[in-house]
N, C-alpha and C positions, 0 to 999 in steps of 0.2 A: 112495574114489569121488570122481570129479571133480564140481565144482559149476559152475553157470552163474550169472554175475553180469551186472547191467545197469548201465551207466555212461552216464547221459544228459548232454547238453551243457548242464548248468546252470552259471551263472556260477562257482560254487564249484569246479567240475570243469575249468575252462578256464584255460590260460595262453596269453597272446596275444603271439605274435611271437618267442618265444625258446625255447632249450633251456638247462637248468641242472641239474646233478646235485644242487644244494641244494634243489630244489623238494620240498615235502612231498608224499608220495603221497596221492591221493584215494581209492584203493581198494587193498586187499591181497588177492591170490589165491594159491592153491597152484599149483605146477607141474602142468600138465595141465588146469587149469580153463579154461572158456570164458567170454568176455565179449561182450556186445552193447554196442557203443560208438557213440554218435551224435556227429556234429560238424556245425558250421555252415560255410557258405561263407567262404572267406578274404575279407578286405577290410573296410573301414569303412562308415559310413552312406552315403557317396557311391556305393557299389557296389549299393545296393538299388534295386529297380525303383520307378518312380513310383507304381505301384499298390501301396500298402503293405498292402493286404488279402492280397496273396500271401505276405507275410513272416510267418513263424510268431512268436507272442509270445515264445517262448523265445529266438529269434534277436535280437529287439529288446532283450530284457532283458540278453543277453550284451553287446551293443554299448554299452548304457547303463551297465553295472555293471563290466565287466572293464577293467583298465588295460593299455593297449598298451605293450609294452616290447620293441622290436625291429622286426619287420616285420609283414606283414598276416595271418599265419596264426592262426586261432583253434583251438588244439590241445586235445584232450580227454585228460586224464591229469594226472600220471603214475600208472601202475599198478605197484605193488610186487609182484614175483613171488618168493614165498618160496623160499629156498635158492639163488637166483641170486647169484653172486659174480664179481668181476673175473676174467677169464680164461675164464669159461663162454661159452656161446653160447645166445641166446634163439631158439628155434624158434617162428615165428609162422605158424600155419596159417590162411590166409585162407579161412574157410568160406563166407562170403556177403557181398556188398556190394550195397546197394540205395539208390537215390535217394529222399530223403524230402521234397524241395521240388518245386514246380511251375514253378520258374524257375531260371535260372542267368545268369551274365554272362561275357562275353568282352570284353577291353579292350586297347587300345594306349596306351602311356604314353611320352611323349617321353624320349629318352635311354636307353630300356630296350628289351629284346627283341633279336632277331637283327639287325635293321636300325635301330639306335638313332638314327641321324642322318637317317633318311629320312621319318619320320612325326612331325610337330612339333605335334600336338594330341592331347589325350586323346580317344579315341573308344571308346564303350562300347555294347554291344548286350545285350539281355536275352532270349535265346531262351526259348520256352515248352517245358516238359518234360511229356511224357505217360508217366509211369512204367508205367502199365498196358500201353501199346503198346510201350514201350521205345524211344521216339524223342524227338528234340528238333526243333522247327521254328525255323529261322532267319528273321530279319525279312524276307528277300527271297523266302521261300517254300520253300526247300529243307528237306526232312525227312531227318534223319540218324539212324542207330541209336545207342543208348546203349551204352557199354562202361565202366561206372563202376569207379573205383579210388581209393584214398587216395594223394594226392600225397606225403603225409608219413606215414611209419611210422618210429619212432625209439625207441632206448633213450637213456638220459642220456649225454651226452658225458663224457669223463674229467673228474673233479672239478677238477683244476688248471686246466682251460680256463676255469672260471667261467661266467658267463652269456654266451651267444653268440646272435646273431640266427638265426632259423629259415630264412633264405633259402638259405644254402649247405648242400648235402648234404655229409656227411663220412663217416668210417669207422663212425660210430654209426648210419648211415642218414640219416633226415631227409628233406629236400625232394628226393627222388630223381626224382619226376615220371615214373616208369616205368610206362607203360600195361600192361606185361605182369604187373604185380603186382595182378591182380584175383582174383576168387573162384576157388578151386581151386589157387592157388599157395601155396607155402611159402617164406617169407622167413627167412633166418638172419642175425642180427645179433650181433656180438661184444659182450660185456657189460663195462662199465667201472666200474660201481659196484654196491654191494650192492642187491639187489632188481631190478636192470636198469632199472626206471623207464620203462616203455613208454608212449608217447603216439602219437596218430594224429590226422590232420585233413587240411585242404586237399583237400576232396572234389572229384573231377573226374567229371562225367557222361560225357565223351568227350574224347579228346585224340589228336592225331597225334604220331608220333615227331618230336621237335624242339621242340614247344610254342613255335613261332617268334615269335609276337607278344607273348609273356610269360605268357599265361594259357591254360589249357584252358577248357572250359565249367565254370566254378567253381560249385559247388552244395553243398547239404547231403547228407551220406550217413549211413547206418547200416551198420555192419559187424559181423560175428560172427567172432571170432578165438579160436583155441586157443593158449595160451601155455605152452610147455614148456621147462624148463631142460635144456640138453644139456651134460653134463660130459664127454662122450666125444668132443666135437669141439673142434678148435683153430683155427677160422676167425678171422682177424683183420680181415676185410673183409666187407662185405655180399655175400650170395650168395642165389640163389633157384632154385627148380625147380618145374615143374608135371608133369602126367602124361606129357608128351611131350618136354620140353626141360629141359636145364640152362641157367641164366641167370646169367652172370657180369656184374659191374657195375664200371665204371671211372669215377672222378670226379677231375677236375682242371681248373684254369683253362684249360689248354691242351688243346684237343680231341684233338690227336694223342696226348698223354700219356694222356688218358682212355681212348683206344682201346687203347693199349699195356697199361694196367692191366687192362682187361677181358680182353684176350688172355692176359696172364700168369696171371690168375686162372683162366681156363678151362683153360689147360694144366695148372695145378696140380690142378684138380678132376678132369680127365680122367685124369691119372696116378694119382690117389688111387683112382679107381673101376675102373681097368683094369690090365693088365700092360704098357701101352705105355710106352716111353721118352719123355723130354721131347721129343726130336726127332720121334718118331712122332706124339705128341700135337699138336705144332705143325703137322705136315703134315696131320693129320686136320682140324684147325681150318680150314686153308686150303681143304679139299675139301668140308666138310660144315657148318661153322658160319657163321651170318650175323651180321656185326658191324653194329650199328645205332646211330644217333645218338639218345640218349634225350631230351636237352634241351640247348639252347644259350643259356639265358637266366638261369641261377641263379648266375652268378658262377663257381662250380665246375660246369663243363659235364659232361655224362654221355654215356657210350657203354655199350651192353650187347651181349653176345654170346649168341646162341641156338644151342645144340648139341643136335641131335636125339638122344634117348637110344637110338634104334634104331641109331645109328651107332657106339655104343660096343661 
């Protein structure tokens, strides 16, 4: 029988700004178990709203207690999944994602983002969030619908990589910032170390494809995940699917190469699920799949391709 676990964003459950296969797990689960995981918004004290009454005590405790090593992401985990070994695939069913803060922030930082030389001052806003209505209100009055997702879902990187910053997404997942990875989606990540060591964070209340100014609406999230070890899959790169689409992912410093990786991955998965030749799958991608820019701000840029399952 599967068990359900709760993993709150307490300081002892957080690693700030990095991935590392040497991190000790904060929770051990069996394959097929579910977890409720909470995370705080990325960023340091300067990202908090002036009205500190909006900030939950646990968030303040994390900022005061945790040691930042790397970049801005407060990541909850890692979770050790029993029986996971290098060469396996961790199947992450994203069962539910919910905003648990009443605020978020969006910011521009000089020398970062998609137009790094065109905005030369830190500019930050703190939209208010109404989780009950499912909306956020921007300071100039516009109300937009929420579509929450975790910007970072990751297993541990290969152990010989050592400790690496959490900014760049890689083949172990990480800061993919893919708005399609919300509730109802399944993400598959290749496993590189015993136990897989799953972590999540970088909560986004809503984001456009591209995430062009460098942030989404950064906020705290609670997610429910089912973690299942798949020994029957041989994926070597992140891949996802939902009820209607296959979602391939490409990551590279060069956006053109990220697009090529996403396309190659989709061709591979279409061929695996059909009797189509590689040439036929390539043509089907040209007719039915949508190639989208995931993000252009994380060093390793992202593209993802959406293939309707009905077209297979």
